[in-house]
KOLFITOR-474074 format. One record per residue (C-alpha): x, y, z; residue in three letters. Coordinates in steps of 0.5 Angstrom, whole numbers. Example, Ala and Ser with C-alpha at 12.3 -4.5 7.8 and 13.67 -1.06 7.14 Angstrom:
<rs>
<r><X>25</X><Y>-9</Y><Z>16</Z><type>Ala</type></r>
<r><X>27</X><Y>-2</Y><Z>14</Z><type>Ser</type></r>
</rs>
This chain:
<rs>
<r><X>-16</X><Y>-13</Y><Z>97</Z><type>Met</type></r>
<r><X>-21</X><Y>-11</Y><Z>93</Z><type>Thr</type></r>
<r><X>-22</X><Y>-12</Y><Z>85</Z><type>Ala</type></r>
<r><X>-21</X><Y>-4</Y><Z>84</Z><type>Ala</type></r>
<r><X>-14</X><Y>-5</Y><Z>87</Z><type>Arg</type></r>
<r><X>-12</X><Y>-11</Y><Z>83</Z><type>Asp</type></r>
<r><X>-13</X><Y>-8</Y><Z>77</Z><type>Ser</type></r>
<r><X>-8</X><Y>-4</Y><Z>73</Z><type>Glu</type></r>
<r><X>-8</X><Y>3</Y><Z>74</Z><type>Pro</type></r>
<r><X>-11</X><Y>7</Y><Z>68</Z><type>Lys</type></r>
<r><X>-5</X><Y>10</Y><Z>63</Z><type>Pro</type></r>
<r><X>-5</X><Y>17</Y><Z>63</Z><type>Leu</type></r>
<r><X>0</X><Y>17</Y><Z>57</Z><type>Phe</type></r>
<r><X>2</X><Y>10</Y><Z>53</Z><type>Tyr</type></r>
<r><X>6</X><Y>9</Y><Z>47</Z><type>Glu</type></r>
<r><X>7</X><Y>2</Y><Z>45</Z><type>Ser</type></r>
<r><X>14</X><Y>2</Y><Z>41</Z><type>Gly</type></r>
<r><X>12</X><Y>-1</Y><Z>35</Z><type>Ala</type></r>
<r><X>6</X><Y>-3</Y><Z>31</Z><type>Ser</type></r>
<r><X>4</X><Y>-10</Y><Z>29</Z><type>Trp</type></r>
<r><X>2</X><Y>-8</Y><Z>22</Z><type>Leu</type></r>
<r><X>9</X><Y>-8</Y><Z>20</Z><type>Trp</type></r>
<r><X>9</X><Y>-16</Y><Z>20</Z><type>Val</type></r>
<r><X>4</X><Y>-15</Y><Z>14</Z><type>Leu</type></r>
<r><X>11</X><Y>-14</Y><Z>10</Z><type>Thr</type></r>
<r><X>12</X><Y>-21</Y><Z>10</Z><type>Gly</type></r>
<r><X>5</X><Y>-23</Y><Z>6</Z><type>Pro</type></r>
<r><X>7</X><Y>-16</Y><Z>2</Z><type>Leu</type></r>
<r><X>14</X><Y>-19</Y><Z>0</Z><type>Ala</type></r>
<r><X>10</X><Y>-26</Y><Z>-2</Z><type>Ala</type></r>
<r><X>5</X><Y>-22</Y><Z>-6</Z><type>Ala</type></r>
<r><X>11</X><Y>-18</Y><Z>-10</Z><type>Ser</type></r>
<r><X>15</X><Y>-25</Y><Z>-11</Z><type>Met</type></r>
<r><X>8</X><Y>-28</Y><Z>-14</Z><type>Ile</type></r>
<r><X>7</X><Y>-22</Y><Z>-18</Z><type>Leu</type></r>
<r><X>15</X><Y>-22</Y><Z>-21</Z><type>Ile</type></r>
<r><X>14</X><Y>-29</Y><Z>-23</Z><type>Glu</type></r>
<r><X>7</X><Y>-27</Y><Z>-27</Z><type>Ile</type></r>
<r><X>10</X><Y>-21</Y><Z>-30</Z><type>Trp</type></r>
<r><X>17</X><Y>-25</Y><Z>-32</Z><type>Ser</type></r>
<r><X>13</X><Y>-30</Y><Z>-36</Z><type>Gly</type></r>
<r><X>16</X><Y>-35</Y><Z>-31</Z><type>Ala</type></r>
<r><X>12</X><Y>-41</Y><Z>-28</Z><type>Gln</type></r>
<r><X>9</X><Y>-39</Y><Z>-22</Z><type>Val</type></r>
<r><X>12</X><Y>-43</Y><Z>-16</Z><type>Ser</type></r>
<r><X>10</X><Y>-42</Y><Z>-9</Z><type>Leu</type></r>
<r><X>16</X><Y>-44</Y><Z>-6</Z><type>Ala</type></r>
<r><X>20</X><Y>-38</Y><Z>-6</Z><type>Val</type></r>
<r><X>14</X><Y>-33</Y><Z>-4</Z><type>Pro</type></r>
<r><X>13</X><Y>-38</Y><Z>2</Z><type>Ala</type></r>
<r><X>20</X><Y>-37</Y><Z>4</Z><type>Ile</type></r>
<r><X>19</X><Y>-30</Y><Z>3</Z><type>Phe</type></r>
<r><X>13</X><Y>-30</Y><Z>7</Z><type>Leu</type></r>
<r><X>16</X><Y>-34</Y><Z>13</Z><type>Val</type></r>
<r><X>23</X><Y>-30</Y><Z>13</Z><type>Met</type></r>
<r><X>20</X><Y>-23</Y><Z>13</Z><type>Val</type></r>
<r><X>14</X><Y>-24</Y><Z>17</Z><type>Ser</type></r>
<r><X>19</X><Y>-28</Y><Z>23</Z><type>Ala</type></r>
<r><X>24</X><Y>-22</Y><Z>22</Z><type>Phe</type></r>
<r><X>20</X><Y>-17</Y><Z>23</Z><type>Val</type></r>
<r><X>15</X><Y>-20</Y><Z>28</Z><type>Ala</type></r>
<r><X>22</X><Y>-21</Y><Z>32</Z><type>Leu</type></r>
<r><X>24</X><Y>-13</Y><Z>31</Z><type>Gln</type></r>
<r><X>16</X><Y>-11</Y><Z>33</Z><type>Val</type></r>
<r><X>17</X><Y>-15</Y><Z>39</Z><type>Lys</type></r>
<r><X>23</X><Y>-12</Y><Z>42</Z><type>Ala</type></r>
<r><X>21</X><Y>-5</Y><Z>40</Z><type>Ala</type></r>
<r><X>14</X><Y>-6</Y><Z>44</Z><type>Arg</type></r>
<r><X>19</X><Y>-9</Y><Z>50</Z><type>Ile</type></r>
<r><X>25</X><Y>-4</Y><Z>50</Z><type>His</type></r>
<r><X>22</X><Y>2</Y><Z>47</Z><type>Val</type></r>
<r><X>15</X><Y>3</Y><Z>50</Z><type>Ser</type></r>
<r><X>13</X><Y>8</Y><Z>55</Z><type>Val</type></r>
<r><X>7</X><Y>8</Y><Z>60</Z><type>Glu</type></r>
<r><X>5</X><Y>14</Y><Z>65</Z><type>Leu</type></r>
<r><X>0</X><Y>12</Y><Z>70</Z><type>Thr</type></r>
<r><X>-1</X><Y>16</Y><Z>77</Z><type>Gln</type></r>
<r><X>4</X><Y>13</Y><Z>80</Z><type>Asp</type></r>
<r><X>10</X><Y>11</Y><Z>76</Z><type>Ala</type></r>
<r><X>13</X><Y>12</Y><Z>69</Z><type>Leu</type></r>
<r><X>15</X><Y>6</Y><Z>65</Z><type>Arg</type></r>
<r><X>21</X><Y>7</Y><Z>60</Z><type>Gln</type></r>
<r><X>22</X><Y>0</Y><Z>56</Z><type>Gly</type></r>
<r><X>23</X><Y>-5</Y><Z>62</Z><type>Thr</type></r>
<r><X>25</X><Y>1</Y><Z>67</Z><type>Glu</type></r>
<r><X>20</X><Y>4</Y><Z>72</Z><type>Thr</type></r>
<r><X>21</X><Y>10</Y><Z>76</Z><type>Ile</type></r>
<r><X>16</X><Y>12</Y><Z>81</Z><type>Leu</type></r>
<r><X>13</X><Y>19</Y><Z>80</Z><type>Val</type></r>
<r><X>14</X><Y>21</Y><Z>87</Z><type>Arg</type></r>
<r><X>22</X><Y>20</Y><Z>85</Z><type>Glu</type></r>
<r><X>21</X><Y>26</Y><Z>80</Z><type>Ile</type></r>
<r><X>22</X><Y>33</Y><Z>83</Z><type>Val</type></r>
<r><X>22</X><Y>37</Y><Z>77</Z><type>Arg</type></r>
<r><X>21</X><Y>37</Y><Z>69</Z><type>Val</type></r>
<r><X>26</X><Y>41</Y><Z>66</Z><type>Tyr</type></r>
<r><X>23</X><Y>46</Y><Z>60</Z><type>Pro</type></r>
<r><X>24</X><Y>44</Y><Z>53</Z><type>Glu</type></r>
<r><X>31</X><Y>45</Y><Z>51</Z><type>Ala</type></r>
<r><X>33</X><Y>51</Y><Z>46</Z><type>Glu</type></r>
<r><X>38</X><Y>47</Y><Z>42</Z><type>Asn</type></r>
<r><X>38</X><Y>40</Y><Z>39</Z><type>Ser</type></r>
<r><X>43</X><Y>34</Y><Z>41</Z><type>Val</type></r>
<r><X>44</X><Y>34</Y><Z>33</Z><type>Lys</type></r>
<r><X>46</X><Y>41</Y><Z>33</Z><type>Ser</type></r>
<r><X>53</X><Y>44</Y><Z>35</Z><type>Asp</type></r>
<r><X>50</X><Y>49</Y><Z>40</Z><type>Lys</type></r>
<r><X>51</X><Y>49</Y><Z>47</Z><type>Pro</type></r>
<r><X>46</X><Y>43</Y><Z>51</Z><type>Leu</type></r>
<r><X>42</X><Y>44</Y><Z>57</Z><type>Ala</type></r>
<r><X>46</X><Y>39</Y><Z>63</Z><type>Lys</type></r>
<r><X>40</X><Y>35</Y><Z>63</Z><type>Trp</type></r>
<r><X>41</X><Y>33</Y><Z>55</Z><type>Gln</type></r>
<r><X>47</X><Y>30</Y><Z>57</Z><type>Glu</type></r>
<r><X>44</X><Y>25</Y><Z>63</Z><type>Ala</type></r>
<r><X>43</X><Y>18</Y><Z>62</Z><type>Arg</type></r>
<r><X>36</X><Y>16</Y><Z>59</Z><type>Ala</type></r>
<r><X>31</X><Y>12</Y><Z>63</Z><type>Leu</type></r>
<r><X>31</X><Y>5</Y><Z>60</Z><type>Gly</type></r>
<r><X>36</X><Y>0</Y><Z>59</Z><type>Glu</type></r>
<r><X>38</X><Y>3</Y><Z>52</Z><type>Leu</type></r>
<r><X>45</X><Y>7</Y><Z>52</Z><type>Ser</type></r>
<r><X>41</X><Y>13</Y><Z>50</Z><type>Gly</type></r>
<r><X>35</X><Y>16</Y><Z>48</Z><type>Val</type></r>
<r><X>32</X><Y>11</Y><Z>42</Z><type>Pro</type></r>
<r><X>32</X><Y>14</Y><Z>35</Z><type>Arg</type></r>
<r><X>26</X><Y>18</Y><Z>33</Z><type>Arg</type></r>
<r><X>24</X><Y>20</Y><Z>40</Z><type>Arg</type></r>
<r><X>26</X><Y>26</Y><Z>44</Z><type>Glu</type></r>
<r><X>28</X><Y>27</Y><Z>51</Z><type>Gly</type></r>
<r><X>25</X><Y>30</Y><Z>57</Z><type>Ile</type></r>
<r><X>29</X><Y>33</Y><Z>62</Z><type>Gly</type></r>
<r><X>28</X><Y>30</Y><Z>69</Z><type>Leu</type></r>
<r><X>31</X><Y>32</Y><Z>76</Z><type>Lys</type></r>
<r><X>30</X><Y>26</Y><Z>81</Z><type>Leu</type></r>
<r><X>31</X><Y>25</Y><Z>88</Z><type>Thr</type></r>
<r><X>38</X><Y>25</Y><Z>91</Z><type>Gly</type></r>
<r><X>40</X><Y>30</Y><Z>86</Z><type>Gly</type></r>
<r><X>40</X><Y>26</Y><Z>80</Z><type>Arg</type></r>
<r><X>38</X><Y>28</Y><Z>73</Z><type>Thr</type></r>
<r><X>35</X><Y>23</Y><Z>68</Z><type>Ala</type></r>
<r><X>32</X><Y>24</Y><Z>61</Z><type>Gln</type></r>
<r><X>25</X><Y>21</Y><Z>60</Z><type>Ala</type></r>
<r><X>23</X><Y>20</Y><Z>52</Z><type>Trp</type></r>
<r><X>18</X><Y>19</Y><Z>48</Z><type>Ala</type></r>
<r><X>16</X><Y>20</Y><Z>40</Z><type>Arg</type></r>
<r><X>10</X><Y>24</Y><Z>42</Z><type>Arg</type></r>
<r><X>14</X><Y>28</Y><Z>48</Z><type>His</type></r>
<r><X>10</X><Y>34</Y><Z>48</Z><type>Arg</type></r>
<r><X>4</X><Y>30</Y><Z>50</Z><type>His</type></r>
<r><X>8</X><Y>26</Y><Z>55</Z><type>Leu</type></r>
<r><X>11</X><Y>32</Y><Z>58</Z><type>Arg</type></r>
<r><X>4</X><Y>35</Y><Z>59</Z><type>Ala</type></r>
<r><X>1</X><Y>29</Y><Z>62</Z><type>Ala</type></r>
<r><X>8</X><Y>29</Y><Z>67</Z><type>Leu</type></r>
<r><X>8</X><Y>36</Y><Z>69</Z><type>Thr</type></r>
<r><X>2</X><Y>37</Y><Z>73</Z><type>Pro</type></r>
<r><X>3</X><Y>30</Y><Z>77</Z><type>Leu</type></r>
<r><X>10</X><Y>33</Y><Z>79</Z><type>Val</type></r>
<r><X>8</X><Y>40</Y><Z>80</Z><type>Gln</type></r>
<r><X>2</X><Y>38</Y><Z>84</Z><type>Glu</type></r>
<r><X>6</X><Y>34</Y><Z>89</Z><type>Arg</type></r>
<r><X>12</X><Y>39</Y><Z>89</Z><type>Val</type></r>
<r><X>9</X><Y>46</Y><Z>89</Z><type>Glu</type></r>
<r><X>7</X><Y>46</Y><Z>96</Z><type>Pro</type></r>
<r><X>14</X><Y>44</Y><Z>98</Z><type>Ala</type></r>
<r><X>18</X><Y>49</Y><Z>93</Z><type>Arg</type></r>
<r><X>14</X><Y>55</Y><Z>96</Z><type>Ser</type></r>
<r><X>18</X><Y>55</Y><Z>102</Z><type>Asp</type></r>
<r><X>25</X><Y>53</Y><Z>99</Z><type>Ala</type></r>
<r><X>29</X><Y>57</Y><Z>94</Z><type>Ile</type></r>
<r><X>31</X><Y>52</Y><Z>88</Z><type>Asp</type></r>
<r><X>38</X><Y>54</Y><Z>86</Z><type>Gly</type></r>
<r><X>38</X><Y>49</Y><Z>81</Z><type>Asp</type></r>
<r><X>42</X><Y>51</Y><Z>74</Z><type>Asp</type></r>
<r><X>41</X><Y>45</Y><Z>71</Z><type>Asp</type></r>
<r><X>36</X><Y>48</Y><Z>66</Z><type>Ala</type></r>
<r><X>42</X><Y>50</Y><Z>61</Z><type>Gly</type></r>
<r><X>45</X><Y>56</Y><Z>59</Z><type>Pro</type></r>
<r><X>42</X><Y>63</Y><Z>59</Z><type>Thr</type></r>
<r><X>43</X><Y>68</Y><Z>54</Z><type>Leu</type></r>
</rs>
């Protein structure tokens, strides 16, 4: 094997899930406690700020690590990784257009909006938007991302360049795009 094949493919789209900058809330909490002690006129003790520093930093670091595992997104030329689940781009037959109605609205949803979300989470993570995918075998799923339009823009050409030549010979009688008005 060559060194080029051993290296990771370059991501076309990437979201980390969370930023390590959030761990700075621990030192900010400790500094706040010191300032409270100074302003209250009490004797400055470093024990309570040290406890806040360790506890808050550890808790937030745990949350950031979990988000970076379960809510990260990476698209390469060959695969789409959503959290810990990876599907091959060749398994994606179609990227559905953006939904007309939000999941939060009472209006009718597109069929793909009720499909399972990729990844091991029970649904589309908070502050992320779903992207409808038709997969091989007639399956439907939702990819998701915070910057969902960027993911859609990167994913759609990958699917179209592979599927369009085959689709020109066949008619797709698919009605999964949602309600028509």
